[in-house]
C-alpha positions in Angstrom: -35.2 -20.2 -24.0 -32.9 -17.3 -23.0 -34.9 -14.4 -21.7 -34.8 -11.2 -23.8 -33.2 -8.0 -22.6 -35.7 -5.9 -20.8 -34.1 -2.6 -21.6 -32.2 -1.6 -24.8 -28.7 -0.4 -24.0 -28.9 2.8 -26.2 -32.1 3.8 -24.4 -30.6 3.0 -20.9 -27.5 5.1 -21.5 -29.7 8.0 -22.6 -31.6 7.8 -19.3 -28.6 7.6 -17.0 -28.9 11.1 -15.7 -32.7 10.9 -15.4 -32.6 7.6 -13.5 -29.9 8.9 -11.1 -32.2 11.9 -10.3 -35.7 10.2 -9.9 -34.7 6.5 -9.4 -37.0 3.6 -10.0 -39.4 4.1 -7.2 -41.9 6.8 -6.3 -40.9 9.1 -3.5 -43.4 7.6 -1.1 -41.2 4.4 -1.1 -38.0 6.2 -0.2 -36.6 5.7 3.3 -37.8 8.5 5.8 -34.9 7.5 8.2 -32.7 10.5 9.0 -29.6 10.4 6.9 -27.2 10.0 9.8 -28.3 7.0 11.9 -26.4 5.5 14.8 -23.3 6.9 16.7 -20.6 8.7 14.7 -17.4 7.9 16.5 -15.0 10.1 14.4 -15.4 13.9 13.9 -15.0 14.0 10.1 -17.7 14.4 7.5 -16.3 11.4 5.7 -13.5 9.0 6.7 -10.9 8.0 7.3 -11.4 5.2 4.8 -9.0 3.3 2.6 -8.5 3.2 -1.2 -5.9 1.2 -2.8 -4.0 3.0 -5.5 -1.9 -0.1 -6.4 -0.4 -2.9 -4.3 1.9 -1.3 -1.7 0.2 2.1 -2.0 -2.9 2.8 0.0 -4.5 6.2 0.4 -6.3 7.3 3.6 -9.2 9.5 2.5 -10.9 12.2 4.7 -13.4 14.9 3.8 -13.8 17.8 6.2 -13.3 21.6 6.2 -9.9 21.7 7.9 -7.7 24.8 8.0 -4.5 22.7 8.0 -3.7 19.5 6.2 -4.1 16.3 8.3 -1.2 13.9 8.6 -1.2 10.1 8.6 1.5 8.0 10.3 1.9 4.3 9.7 4.0 1.5 11.2 4.0 -2.2 12.0 2.1 -2.9 15.2 4.1 -3.6 18.4 4.5 -7.3 19.4 4.2 -10.4 17.3 6.9 -11.9 15.3 8.0 -8.6 13.7 9.6 -5.8 15.7 7.8 -2.5 15.4 9.3 -0.7 12.5 9.9 3.0 12.1 6.9 5.3 12.0 6.5 7.0 8.6 4.4 10.1 8.2 2.7 11.6 5.2 0.9 15.0 5.0 -2.4 14.8 3.1 -3.1 16.9 0.0 -6.5 18.2 -0.9 -7.9 16.8 -4.2 -11.3 17.9 -5.3 -12.5 18.6 -1.7 -11.1 15.3 -0.2 -7.9 15.0 1.8 -5.7 12.2 0.4 -2.7 10.8 2.3 -1.1 8.3 0.0 1.1 5.8 2.0 3.7 4.4 -0.4 6.2 1.6 -0.4 4.2 -0.3 2.1 5.2 -3.9 2.8 2.9 -6.5 1.2 1.4 -9.0 3.6 2.1 -8.1 7.3 -0.4 -6.4 9.5 0.1 -2.6 9.6 -1.4 0.3 11.5 -2.1 4.0 10.7 -3.0 7.0 12.8 -4.6 10.2 11.7 -3.7 13.6 13.3 -5.5 16.8 12.5 -6.7 20.0 14.3 -9.7 17.8 15.4 -7.3 15.5 17.4 -5.5 12.1 17.0 -7.5 9.1 15.9 -6.4 5.4 15.6 -4.6 3.2 15.5 -6.4 1.4 12.7 -5.2 -1.9 11.5 -4.8 -2.6 7.7 -2.8 -4.4 5.2 -1.3 -3.2 1.9 -1.9 -6.4 -0.1 -1.0 -10.1 0.1 1.9 -12.1 -1.4 0.9 -14.5 -4.2 -0.3 -17.8 -2.9 -1.2 -16.5 0.6 -4.7 -17.2 2.0 -7.1 -14.4 2.5 -10.8 -13.5 2.5 -12.9 -10.7 1.0 -16.6 -9.7 1.0 -19.0 -8.5 -1.7 -22.4 -6.9 -1.9 -24.3 -4.1 -3.7 -27.2 -1.8 -4.1 -27.1 -0.2 -0.7 -28.9 3.0 -1.8 -31.4 4.4 0.8 -32.0 1.2 3.0 -29.7 2.5 5.8 -30.8 0.1 8.6 -30.3 -3.0 6.4 -27.0 -1.5 5.1 -25.8 -1.0 8.7 -26.7 -4.5 9.8 -24.8 -6.0 6.9 -21.8 -3.9 7.7 -21.9 -4.9 11.3 -21.9 -8.5 10.3 -19.1 -8.0 7.8 -17.0 -6.2 10.5 -16.9 -9.5 12.3 -15.4 -11.3 9.3 -11.6 -11.2 8.8 -11.7 -9.7 5.4 -8.9 -8.0 3.4 -11.1 -5.8 1.1 -14.7 -5.1 0.2 -16.3 -5.2 -3.3 -19.4 -3.1 -4.1 -21.4 -3.9 -7.3 -22.8 -0.4 -7.6 -25.9 1.8 -6.8 -23.9 2.9 -3.7 -26.4 5.8 -3.1 -29.9 6.6 -4.3 -29.2 9.9 -6.0 -25.6 10.3 -7.1 -25.6 14.1 -7.0 -26.7 14.4 -3.4 -23.7 14.9 -1.2 -25.5 13.9 2.1 -26.3 10.5 0.7 -22.6 9.8 0.1 -21.8 11.1 3.7 -24.3 8.6 5.0 -22.8 5.7 3.0 -19.4 6.3 4.2 -20.6 6.8 7.8 -22.3 3.4 7.7 -19.4 1.7 6.0 -16.8 3.2 8.4 -16.3 0.2 10.7 -15.1 -1.8 7.7 -13.5 0.5 5.3 -11.4 2.4 7.8 -9.3 -0.8 7.9 -9.8 -2.5 4.5 -9.9 -0.9 1.0 -13.2 -0.7 -0.9 -13.3 -1.5 -4.6 -16.6 -0.2 -6.1 -18.2 -0.5 -9.6 -20.3 2.5 -10.5 -24.1 2.0 -10.7 -26.6 4.0 -12.6 -27.9 5.7 -9.4 -24.3 6.8 -8.6 -23.8 8.8 -11.9 -24.0 12.6 -11.7 -22.3 15.6 -13.2 -20.9 16.4 -9.8 -18.6 13.4 -10.1 -18.8 12.2 -6.5 -18.0 8.6 -7.4 -14.7 9.7 -9.2 -13.5 11.8 -6.3 -14.4 9.6 -3.5 -12.8 6.6 -5.2 -9.7 8.5 -6.3 -10.2 7.7 -10.1 -7.9 10.5 -11.0 -4.9 8.5 -9.6 -6.1 4.9 -10.4 -7.1 5.1 -14.1 -6.8 8.7 -15.4 -10.4 9.7 -14.3 -12.1 6.8 -16.0 -14.7 4.9 -13.9 -13.3 1.5 -15.0 -10.1 0.2 -13.4 -8.4 -2.9 -11.9 -7.0 -3.9 -8.5 -4.7 -6.8 -7.7 -4.6 -8.5 -4.3 -2.5 -11.7 -3.8 -3.6 -14.2 -6.4 -6.7 -12.3 -7.4 -7.3 -9.6 -10.1 -10.4 -7.6 -9.8 -11.7 -5.7 -12.8 -14.3 -3.1 -12.2 -16.3 -2.1 -15.3 -18.5 1.0 -16.0 -21.5 -0.7 -17.4 -23.2 2.7 -18.1 -20.5 3.7 -20.5 -19.4 2.3 -23.9 -17.9 -1.2 -23.6 -18.4 -2.9 -26.9 -15.6 -4.2 -29.0 -13.4 -1.5 -30.2 -14.1 0.9 -27.4 -11.4 2.2 -24.9 -13.0 0.3 -22.1 -13.2 -3.0 -24.0 -9.5 -2.7 -25.0 -8.6 -1.9 -21.3 -10.5 -4.9 -20.0 -9.0 -7.2 -22.6 -5.5 -6.1 -21.9 -5.9 -6.6 -18.2 -7.6 -10.0 -18.6 -4.8 -11.2 -20.8 -2.2 -10.0 -18.4 -4.1 -11.8 -15.5 -4.2 -15.0 -17.7 -0.4 -14.8 -18.4 0.2 -14.4 -14.6 -2.2 -17.2 -13.7 -4.4 -14.9 -11.5 -7.9 -15.7 -10.4 -10.0 -13.0 -12.3 -13.2 -11.4 -11.2 -15.2 -8.8 -13.1 -17.4 -6.5 -11.1 -20.1 -4.4 -13.0 -23.5 -3.1 -12.2 -25.8 -4.4 -15.0 -25.9 -8.2 -14.9 -25.2 -10.2 -18.1 -27.4 -13.0 -16.6 -30.3 -12.2 -14.3 -33.7 -13.7 -13.6 -34.7 -10.7 -11.5 -37.0 -7.8 -12.3 -34.6 -5.9 -14.7 -33.4 -9.2 -16.3 -30.3 -9.9 -18.3 -28.5 -7.1 -20.0 -27.7 -8.5 -23.5 -25.1 -6.0 -24.4 -23.1 -6.8 -21.2 -23.7 -10.5 -22.0 -22.1 -10.0 -25.4 -19.1 -8.2 -24.0 -18.4 -10.5 -21.2 -19.3 -13.6 -23.3 -16.6 -12.6 -25.6 -13.9 -11.8 -23.1 -14.7 -14.3 -20.4 -13.9 -17.6 -22.0 -11.0 -16.1 -24.1 -9.1 -14.9 -21.1 -10.3 -17.3 -18.4 -12.6 -15.2 -16.3 -13.7 -17.0 -13.2 -16.5 -14.8 -11.7 -18.7 -11.9 -12.8 -20.3 -10.1 -9.9 -23.2 -7.7 -10.7 -25.8 -5.7 -9.0 -29.0 -3.9 -10.3 -31.6 -6.6 -9.6 -32.3 -6.6 -5.8 -31.8 -10.2 -5.0 -29.2 -13.0 -4.9 -28.6 -15.3 -7.9 -25.8 -17.7 -8.8 -25.9 -19.1 -12.3 -24.8 -22.5 -13.6 -21.2 -22.2 -15.1 -21.6 -20.6 -18.5 -18.5 -21.2 -20.8 -16.5 -21.6 -17.6 -17.7 -18.5 -15.9 -19.9 -18.2 -12.7 -22.2 -15.2 -12.7 -23.4 -13.8 -9.5 -26.0 -11.0 -8.7 -25.4 -9.7 -5.2 -27.6 -6.6 -4.8 -29.6 -6.7 -1.6 -27.6 -4.3 0.5 -30.5 -1.9 1.3 -32.5 -1.4 -1.9 -36.0 -2.7 -1.9 -36.2 -6.5 -2.4 -38.0 -7.7 -5.6 -39.6 -10.9 -6.5 -37.9 -13.2 -9.1 -38.5 -16.4 -11.0 -35.6 -18.7 -11.7 -34.5 -18.9 -15.4 -32.8 -21.6 -17.4 -29.3 -20.4 -16.2 -30.2 -20.1 -12.5 -28.5 -22.4 -10.1 -29.5 -20.7 -6.8 -31.7 -17.7 -6.1 -32.7 -15.9 -2.9 -34.7 -12.7 -2.1 -33.3 -11.3 1.2 -30.7 -9.0 2.3 -27.2 -10.6 2.2 -23.5 -10.4 1.4 -21.1 -12.9 -0.1 -17.8 -14.0 1.5 -15.0 -15.4 -0.8 -12.0 -17.4 0.6 -8.9 -17.5 -1.6 -6.2 -20.1 -1.2 -3.7 -19.9 -4.1 -5.9 -20.3 -7.1 -8.8 -21.8 -5.2 -12.0 -19.7 -4.8 -14.8 -20.7 -2.3 -17.9 -18.6 -1.8 -20.7 -18.4 0.7 -23.8 -16.1 0.8 -24.8 -15.0 4.3 -28.1 -13.4 5.4 -28.9 -11.0 8.2 -29.3 -13.9 10.6 -25.8 -15.0 9.9 -26.9 -18.1 8.1 -25.1 -19.3 5.0 -27.8 -20.0 2.5 -25.5 -20.8 -0.5 -22.1 -22.2 -0.7 -20.0 -23.0 -3.8 -16.6 -23.6 -5.3 -15.4 -21.7 -8.3 -13.1 -23.9 -10.4 -10.2 -22.4 -12.4 -11.2 -21.3 -15.8 -8.2 -21.7 -18.2 -7.8 -19.1 -20.9 -8.8 -20.4 -24.3 -7.6 -17.6 -26.6 -7.0 -16.7 -29.3 -5.5 -13.5 -28.2 
């Protein structure tokens, strides 16, 4: 029998601010590790890190009290098949306390480099890409619920840094308390080896929500989707939709209409489509399945040919059987305390240990593998295409 929802949606939405403040665990179980661990190799409070505004436009983000705006220069690297192109420079502008240097009209596909110059010195070059052409092979990584487990988080990032990924997905609960600035600084410091060279696409989790709006400003929501915490990103043959599962998403809502339009557009363009959200529609973990999310995704997924739903919230790994053509994943052991789980009728593979997931894309082929801290692949799978069924 399907398991019931363990938390009514209306009750959950009312508790968002409270949960973000006190969390799900007593204070005695919080990490006592100092917020900044390891060696900081760059002088900024945050960054530089990359946020894709749209294919061909990538923003370099820096947070620091500077008296003059930093500049960012980009070019193609010397050597290789392509001659080094002209260096183009953009001056950052300050938006809500974060310096934003938007590099526009970038070539899609080839390796690029950028350098940062400020009153604190010159830093770089850092390699990056501005996207991939349709049909080109690439790789990306996914994980979630980093929260306050800084040592586990750092170990996972060190492992991901050895993978040749194009971007990183985060399924939410980035920090433990969304209104505490130091926690965001710690997150970005740990992530730095990866996200200084690849964009990060993040879904908002219940712990990330606060009236201070750190999620919106750090992920540049003002430019990507008019301040909303739901948005989409395209990369090669893949469309990634990022949902705000703490906000209204039922049929008729603005978020539902947005997701439906973006999924239909992806189906019309024959893109592989992933939906990333925090609360899982199917989960055998401690929180269990979110039946409101299941209703929303169950309506949209088969209609528009959604291939994968990636969720967080339950601190474990789970891959479901294909349900109406959709593969559901929970990847949420990026630092939050691991919880026990019992497989359910929909579970195909479960695991309770820190991990991340690597996806390899080749045209419309999507292959995944889940990797633990020892570097072992404990699950591998192929995601078949899921043709849209309509009606639109």
